[in-house]
C-alpha positions in Angstrom: 0.0 0.0 0.0 1.1 3.5 -0.7 0.6 6.0 2.1 1.2 9.4 0.7 1.7 12.6 2.7 1.5 15.8 0.7 1.8 19.4 1.6 3.5 22.7 0.8 7.0 23.3 2.2 7.5 23.7 5.9 4.5 21.8 7.0 6.6 19.2 8.9 6.2 16.3 6.5 9.8 14.9 6.5 10.3 15.2 10.2 7.1 13.5 11.1 7.7 10.7 8.5 11.2 10.0 9.8 9.7 9.4 13.3 7.6 6.6 11.8 10.6 4.8 10.3 10.5 2.1 12.9 6.9 1.0 12.1 6.9 -2.7 11.1 6.7 -3.4 7.3 6.8 0.3 6.5 9.5 1.9 4.3 9.8 5.7 4.5 10.9 7.8 1.6 10.9 11.5 0.7 10.0 12.4 -2.9 13.1 14.6 -3.4 15.5 11.7 -2.8 15.5 11.2 -6.6 16.9 14.7 -7.0 15.1 17.9 -8.1 16.5 19.5 -11.3 16.7 23.2 -11.9 13.4 24.3 -13.4 11.4 21.4 -12.1 7.8 22.0 -13.0 4.4 20.4 -12.8 5.0 17.9 -15.6 8.4 16.9 -14.0 6.7 16.3 -10.7 4.0 14.1 -12.3 6.5 12.0 -14.2 8.5 11.6 -11.0 5.3 10.6 -9.2 4.9 7.7 -11.7 8.6 6.8 -11.1 7.9 6.6 -7.3 4.8 4.5 -7.9 6.9 2.0 -9.9 9.3 1.8 -6.9 6.3 1.4 -4.5 5.1 -1.6 -6.6 8.4 -3.3 -6.1 8.1 -2.9 -2.4 4.5 -4.1 -2.6 5.7 -7.3 -4.2 7.8 -7.8 -1.1 4.9 -7.3 1.3 5.9 -3.8 2.4 4.0 -0.5 2.6 5.6 2.8 1.6 5.2 6.1 3.3 6.1 8.8 0.8 6.3 12.5 1.6 6.3 15.2 -1.0 4.3 17.8 -3.0 2.1 15.4 -5.1 -1.6 15.8 -4.2 -4.0 12.9 -4.3 -5.2 13.9 -7.8 -1.8 13.4 -9.2 -1.3 10.1 -7.5 -4.6 8.7 -8.8 -3.9 9.9 -12.3 -0.4 8.4 -12.5 -0.4 5.6 -15.2 0.6 2.8 -12.8 -1.6 3.8 -9.8 -4.2 1.2 -10.5 -1.6 -1.5 -9.9 -1.3 -0.4 -6.2 -3.1 -2.7 -3.8 -4.2 0.4 -1.9 -3.7 4.1 -1.5 -4.2 6.3 1.6 -3.7 10.0 1.4 -2.8 12.6 4.0 -2.3 16.3 3.9 0.1 17.8 6.5 -0.8 21.4 6.9 0.2 24.4 9.1 -1.2 27.9 9.6 0.2 30.4 7.1 1.8 32.5 9.8 3.7 29.5 11.1 4.8 28.4 7.6 6.0 32.0 6.9 8.0 31.9 10.1 9.5 28.5 9.2 10.4 29.7 5.8 12.2 32.7 7.3 14.2 30.6 9.7 15.0 27.5 7.6 17.2 29.2 5.1 17.4 32.9 5.8 17.5 35.0 2.6 16.9 32.0 0.4 13.4 32.9 -0.7 12.1 36.3 -1.7 8.7 37.7 -1.1 7.3 36.2 -4.4 8.6 32.8 -3.6 7.0 32.9 -0.1 3.7 33.9 -1.5 3.9 31.0 -3.9 4.5 28.5 -1.1 1.5 30.0 0.8 -0.7 29.9 -2.4 0.3 26.3 -3.0 -0.7 25.4 0.6 -4.1 27.1 0.2 -4.7 25.1 -3.0 -3.7 21.8 -1.3 -6.3 22.6 1.4 -9.0 23.0 -1.2 -8.0 19.9 -3.2 -7.9 17.8 -0.1 -11.6 18.3 0.5 -12.9 18.6 -3.0 -11.5 17.2 -6.3 -13.4 20.0 -8.1 -11.3 22.7 -6.5 -9.3 24.4 -9.3 -8.1 21.1 -10.9 -6.5 23.1 -13.7 -3.7 23.9 -11.2 -2.4 20.4 -11.8 -4.0 19.5 -15.1 -3.3 22.5 -17.3 0.4 22.1 -17.7 0.5 18.4 -16.7 2.3 15.4 -18.1 0.4 14.1 -21.1 0.3 10.5 -19.8 -1.7 11.4 -16.7 -5.2 9.8 -16.5 -7.3 12.6 -15.1 -10.5 10.9 -16.2 -10.1 8.5 -13.3 -11.4 11.1 -10.8 -12.4 14.3 -12.6 -16.1 13.5 -12.3 -16.0 12.9 -8.6 -17.5 15.3 -6.1 -16.5 16.2 -2.5 -19.0 13.7 -1.2 -17.6 10.7 -3.1 -16.2 8.4 -0.4 -13.3 7.5 -2.6 -12.0 11.0 -2.2 -10.6 10.6 1.3 -7.7 12.8 2.5 -6.8 12.9 6.2 -5.8 16.4 7.1 -3.3 16.8 10.0 -2.7 20.3 11.1 0.7 20.7 12.7 0.1 24.2 14.1 0.9 24.4 17.8 1.8 20.7 17.7 5.1 19.3 18.7 7.1 16.9 16.4 6.2 14.1 18.8 2.5 14.9 18.7 2.5 15.2 14.9 4.4 11.9 14.6 1.8 10.3 16.8 -1.0 11.7 14.6 0.7 10.3 11.5 1.2 7.0 13.2 -2.4 6.7 14.1 -3.4 7.6 10.5 -1.1 4.8 9.2 -2.5 2.3 11.7 -6.1 3.2 10.7 -5.4 2.9 7.0 -3.9 -0.5 7.6 -6.9 -1.7 9.6 -9.3 -0.4 6.9 -7.2 -2.2 4.2 -7.2 -5.4 6.1 -11.0 -5.2 6.7 -11.8 -4.4 3.1 -12.9 -0.8 4.0 -10.1 1.2 2.5 -11.8 3.7 0.1 -8.9 3.5 -2.4 -8.3 -0.3 -2.4 -7.3 -1.9 -5.7 -10.2 -2.6 -8.0 -12.7 -0.4 -6.2 -11.8 3.2 -7.0 -11.2 3.6 -10.7 -13.9 3.7 -13.3 -11.6 4.6 -16.2 -8.1 3.6 -17.0 
């Protein structure tokens, strides 16, 4: 199963995921491990999401789940060509209040990002929030300049009330690393219970109506 944690920069994804590395039969990876080229754009991210799914399928064959952190929202994961071969998908958005994200950006690498870049990070975070609760929220943000091999028809007719569109939102504002890691751990455990009981909303063979 692929457990994907998305979110804009400085939401605490990588730190929380690392704290889950000791969970049995779970492999933890960060999307950027493959390297991010200069000028990386939406199409690059989507091609790379497919590359990661191919890696997850190899882990799946060994009976392992993968926790993958990155920028790829649920819509990109579902539209990736090989996503239907996954035995299950669980999605989470790690979010934080804009004021906290701005503070973290200022302190992570002082002077690295100008005002326009910071506004972009905050705008991307706001889009993620909308996408997490409704697939109809500005889909053009990821589809307009996307990779041509993406299969948007798999979900672009879904509504916010469709049970298949399930994204757990974890807000890290005013939460310690330990508390956030516990929240993520509980989400992972819950997804595994749902999968084992046949209740996972994005289990293989139950979520796609178009290939």
